[in-house]
C-alpha positions, 0 to 999 in steps of 0.5 A: 191686232192684239188678242181679245178676251170675252168675259161673261157674267151670268146672272138670274135676270141678265147676262153681262158680256164684255170684250177686254184686252189682255190687260183687263181693260174693257173695250166694249160691253153689253147685256142680254136678258136671262131666259129661264123659261123651260128650265133655262134651256135657251140660256147658253144658246142665247149667249153664244148667238149674242157673241157671234152677232157681235163678232160679225158686226164688228168684223172680228174673227175667231182668231182674234179671240184668245178665249172666253171666261164665264162666271155662273151661279151653282156648283161648278165642275172646273175640270168638266166645265159643267154647272149643276144646281143653279136653281135660279136659272132652272138648272137642276141637272148638270149643264155641259157649258164648256162643250157648247162654247168650244163647239161654237167658237173653237176657242178655250173656255173657262168657267167658275163660280160667280162669287169667285170670278168677282173676287178675281176681278176686284183683285186684278183691276179693283181694290185688290191692287193685283196683290197676290193674297186677297179675300173678297166678301160680297154683302148682298141678298146673301154673303158670298166670297172668294179667296185668292192665295199666292195668286191662285183662287182657292176652290177646296176639295169640292169647290166650296172654299170661300163660303164666308157667309156660312161661318157661324157667328151666333149659335143662338141666332137666326136660322139660315137657308143652309139649315144651320143656325147663326151663319154670318149671312143671317146678320151681315146680308141685306136681309140679315141687317133687317133681322138684327133691326127687328130683334133690337126694335122689339127690345128697344125701350124708347119710342121712335119713328124708326122703331115703329117702321121696323116693327111694321116691316117697312125698312131695308138695310139702306134705311138702317144705315141712313138712320144711323148716319142721322144719329138715330140711337136705334139705328146706331145700335143695329149698325154697331152689332152688324159691324161687330159680327162682320169685323170679328169674322173678317179678323178670323179669316185674316188671322188664318190667311193674312191677305194683303186686302180684304175687299168688301163689295155687294149692295150693302157696301154702298154704305161706304166709308161709314160702314168701313170705318165701323167694321175696321174698328171691330176688325182691329179689336180681334185681329192678331197684331201683325195681321192688323198692321198688314191686312187692309180693309177696302171697299170694292171699286168695280161694281157690276164690272167685277164679274166680266173682268174676273171671268176674262181673267180665267183665260189668262 
């Protein structure tokens, strides 16, 4: 039997676990709830027990497993295999994850930040087409990302490389959770798009149903794109401002790194080609000519599978 890899994507509400072959193909997958009670003290033991039960039920021995990879929120110490500051899990203190997994399974264990492993997944088996240089940007509740250069994930001196959401795009803009003003996250996340909508609606001099909904705080990022697709003038103004912020930011990343692909994922990317076309138009305005002609923008293709696939790739 060829060796299997286990990929684990640890989230605040659920843990996704997958069995993959060494080519990155998912052979089986399942999920369990994330128990954040008692400061998350049961999370790791729950994952270990779930994997052990799966191996037993499917007649797999530890010798069949090449290794285990995990993506986790929080600050990761890659050498020690620990996680600190994953507050949505209740982990304010350092958690020695690798020690627990290697003690339970006796197999190599690797861990990285959840945004980084999603980047690895999209690069390996998704829109990144296994190219050596890929930037992954995820637009969700916040804006995260991962940078892969010459086939290697960039961590930076203290693990903070890829904090794309905290590039400042408007120094007179909205307050960010990081304490700064005008970060990309404040205008390109799902919440950020609503920030733009509220700002524009308060200055919009035409009466419209959409303006009323915005001022009454009854809109989401999806609503903004839906109205823009219906040629609502206010919706289109909001989307173009969003595209300008994101496209300009991506062009600067591309000018510095010249990747093969910049892959856009996360919930906001569900707007699809409608979003991509506008972001690309703004990207092209600001990208250096040779970068514009060599770096491609693409929508993520793996969805929720990116995390487990990228986590598994850590083993390789």
